[in-house]
C-alpha positions in Angstrom: -28.3 69.4 -4.1 -30.7 66.3 -5.0 -28.9 66.1 -8.2 -25.5 65.9 -6.5 -26.7 63.1 -4.3 -28.0 61.3 -6.9 -24.7 61.6 -9.0 -22.9 60.3 -6.1 -24.9 57.7 -5.4 -24.6 56.3 -8.9 -20.9 56.7 -8.8 -20.6 54.8 -5.6 -22.5 52.0 -7.1 -20.4 52.2 -10.2 -17.3 52.1 -8.1 -18.8 49.0 -6.1 -19.8 47.0 -9.4 -16.3 47.5 -10.9 -14.6 46.3 -7.8 -17.0 43.4 -7.3 -16.0 42.3 -11.1 -12.4 42.7 -10.8 -12.5 40.2 -7.6 -14.5 37.9 -9.4 -12.3 37.7 -12.5 -9.1 36.9 -10.2 -7.4 34.1 -12.0 -7.0 31.1 -9.8 -4.3 28.9 -9.6 -4.5 26.6 -12.5 -3.5 23.3 -10.1 -6.0 24.4 -7.6 -9.3 22.7 -6.9 -11.2 25.8 -7.4 -9.8 26.1 -11.0 -10.8 22.7 -11.8 -14.1 23.1 -10.5 -14.7 26.1 -12.2 -13.4 24.6 -15.6 -16.1 21.7 -15.3 -18.5 24.2 -15.9 -21.1 22.6 -13.8 -21.7 21.5 -9.9 -20.2 17.8 -9.7 -21.9 15.3 -7.7 -20.7 14.2 -4.4 -19.0 11.2 -5.9 -17.3 13.1 -8.9 -16.1 15.8 -6.3 -14.4 13.2 -4.2 -12.8 11.6 -7.3 -11.4 15.1 -8.3 -10.4 15.7 -4.8 -8.4 12.4 -4.6 -6.9 12.9 -8.2 -5.5 16.3 -8.2 -2.9 15.3 -5.4 -2.0 11.9 -6.7 -1.5 13.4 -10.2 0.7 16.2 -8.6 2.7 13.7 -6.4 3.7 11.9 -9.4 4.5 14.8 -11.4 1.7 14.6 -13.8 0.7 18.0 -15.4 -2.9 19.6 -13.4 -2.4 23.0 -15.2 -4.9 21.8 -18.0 -8.6 22.7 -17.4 -10.7 19.7 -16.3 -13.8 19.7 -18.9 -15.6 16.6 -17.9 -15.6 13.6 -15.3 -17.6 10.5 -15.5 -17.7 6.9 -14.3 -17.4 4.2 -17.1 -19.6 1.3 -15.8 -18.2 -0.9 -18.3 -14.4 -0.8 -17.3 -15.3 0.3 -13.8 -13.1 3.4 -13.7 -13.4 7.2 -13.3 -12.6 9.0 -16.3 -11.3 12.9 -16.0 -10.9 14.7 -19.1 -8.3 17.8 -19.0 -8.3 19.8 -22.4 -6.7 23.3 -23.0 -8.4 23.4 -26.0 -5.3 23.3 -28.5 -4.2 20.4 -30.5 -2.3 17.9 -28.8 -3.1 19.7 -25.6 -5.5 17.1 -23.8 -5.5 14.1 -21.9 -7.7 11.7 -20.0 -7.0 10.2 -16.4 -8.1 7.0 -15.4 -8.6 6.2 -12.1 -10.3 3.0 -10.5 -11.8 4.8 -7.3 -11.0 7.5 -5.1 -8.7 5.8 -2.8 -6.2 4.3 -5.6 -2.9 4.8 -5.0 -2.4 4.6 -8.8 -3.8 5.9 -12.1 -3.4 6.2 -15.9 -2.8 8.7 -18.0 -3.7 8.7 -21.8 -2.8 11.4 -24.4 -5.7 12.3 -26.8 -4.1 11.1 -30.0 -2.6 8.1 -28.6 -4.5 4.7 -27.7 -2.1 3.5 -25.0 -1.9 4.6 -21.5 0.5 5.4 -19.0 0.6 4.1 -15.5 1.7 6.2 -12.5 3.4 4.9 -10.4 4.9 2.6 -12.7 4.7 -0.9 -12.4 8.0 -2.5 -10.9 9.2 -5.6 -12.6 9.8 -8.7 -10.3 13.1 -9.8 -10.6 
């Protein structure tokens, strides 16, 4: 009787462990804030999180891909801009987003093999 209870308890613990692991491994939508915070691999500072939270909807609004994992976020003191680095881990599958501040209405994108940037939304020529 005592052995049967022990086996039952171990079986229940194993079942709970498998269920918890399955819930933890549930894939996150690749365009979600949670996905990007997880792919960053560390806890961002408040300023970094604010910029990430501002950049993602801005990127989506202008049709820029947010499917790639966010690998780094940093502030460039020299150029006075935030740099978010997205990388899929495949050749030619990485880009940087440059954002002047979290309340910005525009951003620039640079695909890694190139040196030039594209601005979103595009500047309109006065004419």
